[in-house]
C-alpha positions in Angstrom: 0.0 0.0 0.0 2.9 2.3 0.7 4.3 1.6 -2.8 0.8 2.4 -4.2 0.5 5.8 -2.4 4.1 6.8 -3.0 3.8 6.1 -6.7 0.6 8.1 -6.8 2.5 10.9 -5.2 5.4 10.6 -7.7 3.1 10.9 -10.7 1.4 14.1 -9.6 4.4 16.5 -9.8 5.3 15.1 -13.2 1.9 16.1 -14.5 2.1 19.4 -12.7 5.4 20.0 -14.5 3.7 19.6 -17.9 1.2 22.3 -17.0 4.0 24.4 -15.6 5.6 24.3 -19.0 2.3 25.4 -20.6 2.3 28.4 -18.3 5.9 29.3 -19.2 5.1 29.0 -22.9 2.0 31.2 -22.4 4.2 33.8 -20.8 6.5 33.4 -23.8 9.5 32.6 -21.6 12.1 30.4 -23.3 13.6 27.6 -21.1 15.5 24.9 -23.0 14.9 21.2 -22.8 13.5 19.6 -19.8 14.7 22.3 -17.4 11.3 23.8 -17.1 9.8 20.4 -16.2 12.5 20.0 -13.5 11.7 23.5 -12.1 8.0 22.8 -12.0 8.5 19.4 -10.2 10.9 20.9 -7.6 8.8 24.0 -6.9 5.6 22.1 -6.3 7.3 19.6 -4.1 8.8 22.3 -2.0 5.3 23.8 -1.6 3.7 20.5 -0.7 6.3 19.8 1.9 5.6 23.2 3.6 1.8 22.5 3.6 2.0 19.0 4.9 4.4 19.9 7.7 1.7 22.3 9.0 -0.5 19.5 10.0 -3.5 17.4 8.8 -6.1 20.1 9.4 -4.4 22.8 7.4 -3.6 20.2 4.6 -7.3 19.2 4.4 -8.6 22.7 4.3 -6.2 23.6 1.6 -7.1 20.5 -0.4 -10.9 21.2 -0.3 -10.5 24.8 -1.4 -8.2 23.9 -4.3 -10.5 21.1 -5.5 -13.6 23.4 -5.5 -11.8 25.8 -7.7 -10.8 23.0 -10.1 -14.4 21.7 -10.2 -15.8 25.1 -11.1 -13.4 25.6 -14.1 -13.9 22.1 -15.5 -17.7 22.6 -15.4 -17.3 26.0 -17.1 -15.1 24.6 -19.9 -17.4 21.7 -20.5 -20.5 24.1 -20.7 -18.5 26.2 -23.2 -17.8 23.2 -25.4 -21.5 22.1 -25.3 -22.6 25.7 -26.1 -20.3 26.1 -29.1 -21.0 22.5 -30.5 -24.8 22.9 -30.0 -24.8 25.2 -33.0 -23.3 22.6 -35.3 -25.5 19.7 -36.7 -24.5 16.4 -35.2 -21.6 17.9 -33.1 -23.3 16.8 -29.9 -24.0 13.1 -29.8 -23.8 10.1 -27.6 -21.3 8.2 -29.8 -18.5 8.2 -27.1 -20.8 5.9 -25.0 -21.0 3.3 -27.8 -18.6 0.4 -27.0 -18.2 -0.2 -30.7 -16.2 3.1 -31.0 -13.5 1.9 -28.6 -10.1 2.5 -30.2 -8.1 -0.7 -30.8 -11.0 -2.9 -29.7 -10.9 -4.9 -26.4 -7.1 -4.6 -25.9 -7.5 -0.8 -26.2 -10.3 -0.8 -23.7 -8.1 -2.6 -21.2 -5.2 -0.3 -21.8 -7.6 2.6 -21.0 -8.9 0.9 -18.0 -5.4 1.4 -16.4 -5.9 5.1 -16.6 -9.5 4.8 -15.6 -8.5 3.0 -12.5 -6.0 5.7 -11.9 -8.8 8.1 -11.7 -10.2 6.3 -8.7 -6.9 5.5 -7.0 -6.4 7.6 -3.9 -9.9 7.8 -2.4 -8.8 5.4 0.2 -6.3 7.8 1.4 -8.9 9.3 3.7 -8.8 6.2 5.8 -5.2 6.8 6.8 -6.2 10.0 8.5 -8.8 8.2 10.7 -6.8 8.8 13.9 -6.8 12.6 13.1 -10.5 12.8 12.4 -13.6 13.2 14.6 -16.0 10.2 14.7 -14.1 8.3 11.9 -16.1 5.1 12.3 -19.3 7.0 11.4 -18.0 9.5 8.8 -15.1 7.9 6.9 -17.0 5.0 5.2 -19.9 7.3 4.3 -17.6 10.0 2.9 -15.6 7.4 0.9 -18.7 5.9 -0.8 -20.2 9.4 -1.6 -16.9 10.7 -3.0 -16.4 7.6 -5.3 -19.9 7.8 -6.6 -20.0 11.6 -7.1 -16.6 11.6 -9.0 -17.6 8.7 -11.2 -20.7 10.7 -12.4 -18.7 14.0 -12.7 -16.0 12.5 -14.8 -18.3 10.4 -17.0 -20.2 13.5 -18.0 -17.1 15.8 -18.4 -15.1 13.1 -20.2 -17.9 12.7 -22.7 -18.0 16.5 -23.4 -14.2 16.6 -23.9 -14.4 13.9 -26.5 -16.6 16.2 -28.5 -14.2 19.1 -28.3 -11.4 17.9 -30.8 -10.9 15.1 -33.4 -9.0 12.0 -32.2 -6.2 12.7 -34.7 -5.6 16.0 -33.1 -5.4 14.6 -29.6 -2.9 12.0 -30.9 -0.8 14.7 -32.3 -0.7 16.5 -29.0 0.3 13.3 -27.1 3.1 12.7 -29.7 4.5 16.1 -28.9 4.4 15.4 -25.2 1.6 17.8 -24.5 -1.5 17.4 -22.5 -4.4 17.8 -24.8 -6.6 19.8 -22.4 -4.6 23.0 -22.7 -4.7 23.4 -26.5 -8.4 22.4 -26.4 -9.1 25.1 -23.9 -7.2 27.6 -26.1 -9.4 26.7 -29.0 -12.5 27.5 -27.0 -11.4 30.2 -24.5 -8.4 31.8 -26.4 -6.0 33.5 -23.9 -8.5 32.3 -21.1 -6.9 28.8 -21.4 -4.5 30.1 -18.7 -7.4 29.4 -16.3 -7.1 25.7 -17.2 -3.4 25.7 -16.4 -4.1 27.5 -13.1 -6.8 25.0 -12.3 -4.4 22.1 -13.1 -2.0 23.7 -10.5 -4.7 23.8 -7.8 -6.1 20.3 -8.5 -2.8 18.6 -8.7 -1.5 20.4 -5.7 -4.6 19.1 -3.8 -3.9 15.6 -5.0 -0.2 15.8 -4.1 -1.0 16.9 -0.5 -3.5 14.0 -0.1 -1.0 11.5 -1.5 1.8 12.7 0.7 -0.4 12.7 3.8 -1.6 9.2 3.1 1.8 7.7 2.3 3.5 9.5 5.4 0.7 8.2 7.7 1.3 4.6 6.5 5.0 4.9 7.0 4.4 6.4 10.5 2.0 3.5 11.4 4.5 0.8 10.4 7.3 2.5 12.2 5.2 2.7 15.3 4.7 -1.1 15.1 8.6 -1.4 14.8 8.3 -2.6 11.2 10.2 0.4 9.9 13.0 2.6 11.5 11.9 4.4 14.7 12.7 8.0 13.4 9.7 7.6 11.0 7.4 7.3 14.1 8.4 10.5 15.7 5.9 13.4 15.9 7.0 17.0 15.8 5.5 20.3 17.1 2.1 21.2 18.5 0.3 19.6 15.5 2.1 16.3 16.1 3.2 15.9 12.5 5.3 12.9 11.4 7.9 15.2 10.0 10.5 12.6 9.0 7.9 10.4 7.2 6.5 13.5 5.3 10.0 14.6 4.2 11.1 11.1 3.1 7.9 10.8 0.9 8.5 14.3 -0.7 12.2 13.6 -1.3 11.4 10.2 -2.9 8.9 11.9 -5.3 11.5 14.5 -6.3 14.3 11.8 -6.8 12.1 9.4 -8.8 10.5 12.2 -10.8 14.0 13.5 -11.8 15.3 10.1 -12.5 12.4 9.3 -14.9 12.8 12.6 -16.7 16.5 11.8 -17.1 15.8 8.3 -18.6 12.7 9.1 -20.7 13.4 12.8 -21.6 9.7 13.3 -21.8 7.4 14.6 -19.2 4.2 12.9 -20.5 5.9 9.5 -20.9 7.3 9.8 -17.4 3.8 10.5 -16.0 2.3 7.6 -17.9 5.1 5.2 -16.7 4.3 6.0 -13.0 0.6 6.0 -13.6 0.8 2.5 -15.1 3.0 1.3 -12.2 0.8 2.6 -9.4 -2.3 0.9 -10.8 -0.6 -2.5 -10.4 0.0 -1.8 -6.7 -3.4 -0.3 -6.3 -5.0 -3.5 -7.7 -2.9 -5.6 -5.4 -3.9 -3.4 -2.4 -7.6 -3.8 -3.3 -7.2 -7.5 -3.7 -5.5 -7.6 -0.2 -8.3 -5.7 1.3 -10.9 -8.2 0.1 -8.7 -11.1 1.3 -8.6 -9.4 4.7 -12.3 -9.1 4.7 -12.7 -12.9 4.2 -10.1 -13.7 6.8 -11.1 -11.2 9.5 -14.9 -12.1 9.6 -14.3 -15.8 9.4 -11.4 -16.1 12.0 -11.4 -13.0 14.3 -15.0 -11.7 14.3 -17.2 -14.6 13.2 -20.1 -13.3 15.2 -20.4 -10.3 12.8 -20.1 -12.5 9.6 -22.6 -11.8 6.9 -22.8 -13.9 3.8 -23.2 -11.0 1.3 -20.9 -8.5 2.9 -18.1 -10.9 4.0 -18.3 -13.6 1.4 -19.9 -12.8 -1.9 -18.6 -9.2 -2.1 -15.0 -9.9 -1.3 -14.9 -13.0 -3.5 -16.2 -10.9 -6.4 -13.8 -8.1 -5.6 -10.8 -10.6 -5.6 -11.9 -12.1 -9.0 -12.4 -8.6 -10.6 -9.0 -7.2 -9.3 -7.0 -10.3 -10.4 -8.6 -10.2 -13.9 -7.8 -6.5 -14.1 -4.2 -7.2 -13.2 -4.1 -9.9 -15.9 -5.9 -8.1 -18.7 -4.9 -4.4 -18.1 -1.5 -4.8 -16.7 0.1 -8.0 -18.0 -1.7 -8.4 -21.3 -2.1 -4.8 -22.4 1.2 -3.4 -21.1 3.3 -6.4 -22.2 2.1 -5.8 -25.7 2.8 -2.0 -25.4 6.2 -0.4 -26.4 9.0 -1.2 -23.9 9.4 2.5 -23.0 6.1 2.9 -21.1 4.7 -0.7 -21.3 6.9 -3.8 -20.8 9.4 -1.9 -18.7 6.6 -1.1 -16.2 5.7 -4.8 -15.9 9.3 -5.9 -15.3 10.2 -3.3 -12.7 6.9 -3.7 -10.8 7.3 -7.4 -10.6 10.8 -7.0 -9.3 9.8 -4.6 -6.7 6.8 -6.7 -5.6 9.2 -9.7 -5.3 11.4 -7.5 -2.9 8.4 -6.5 -0.9 7.3 -10.2 -0.6 10.8 -11.1 0.5 10.9 -8.4 3.1 7.5 -9.5 4.5 8.7 -13.1 4.6 11.8 -12.2 6.5 9.8 -10.1 9.0 7.4 -13.1 9.5 10.3 -15.4 10.1 12.6 -13.3 12.3 10.4 -10.8 14.0 7.0 -12.4 14.1 6.1 -10.9 17.4 5.8 -7.5 15.6 3.0 -8.8 13.4 0.8 -9.8 16.4 -1.0 -7.9 19.1 -2.7 -4.6 19.2 -1.4 -1.5 17.5 0.9 0.6 19.8 -0.6 4.1 20.5 2.3 5.7 22.3 4.9 7.4 20.1 8.0 9.5 20.5 7.0 13.2 20.4 10.5 14.6 20.7 
């Protein structure tokens, strides 16, 4: 799960860097090569470190405000696209909802499912802040379900509108140039006002980065508190009791891995796609593990609360769906894709997964006592 959240965090500043380049080009400032991408990545990471070190409450308030701004601009752009296309015969249609229009057939569908799953990855980050929330048992599950349902409807409608905004050939051309298609599309409909989309990308991606760092750092803190990671990661600092070391190690990892991918791939969009594909593998493994835990917990630990539908049928279905997703979307689709952003992801993710399994096996063999008993609550606050 840490690999999943850290990879999510790594992908965000890479996408931010692409929009930062768009802003620099809009301002007609010439910065050679990937230097502008490096600058955007480092600047956003420094800002996120500062926000997250102020504590969970400040981070959450900042995230909510930024996401509200992004939502407003996305709705405004979609409304503009619909308004302009409504005056053209046949320009507004439901063709994108027709499965027969899927590019590259079923294999293309599963390749797209990887990014579709990426859109839903990270909602579970709110559970890592349960200790810092009021009445988490009551509110956290409810908020998680409402958020996932709401964003599914929101992006289904807005994605449909965006498919009406430009021909597929034009979008492919933007991708080949390493550009995000949304900025030139916004320029076509809003002119110089497309800078609002760039600004919105900044706010939205900053919010996601904050949430990802918060989630990953809290997981590292929790494992360190158990004694499963070095003790300094479990130390809390200041009046807000922030796991400072854990926060900083996550941000520094994001910067290091982002710079490494830019150095190897020399393309910001390819770097973002690489990490996005990788994190979906670990996200699917995490979701599979959650369903397995559901089965085990209510059969062995809390059998008096066992329910056939909730604790047998639902987790079994979840395990089957996630394993099939890993096979079809990750192994099949990515293995057939170019090595640069496809097969290399499979090879490296499997190697990392093997190392994680080895570390878990060693912990079970040599420090089994750390895997049993209740979670320790006391921590070092020095």
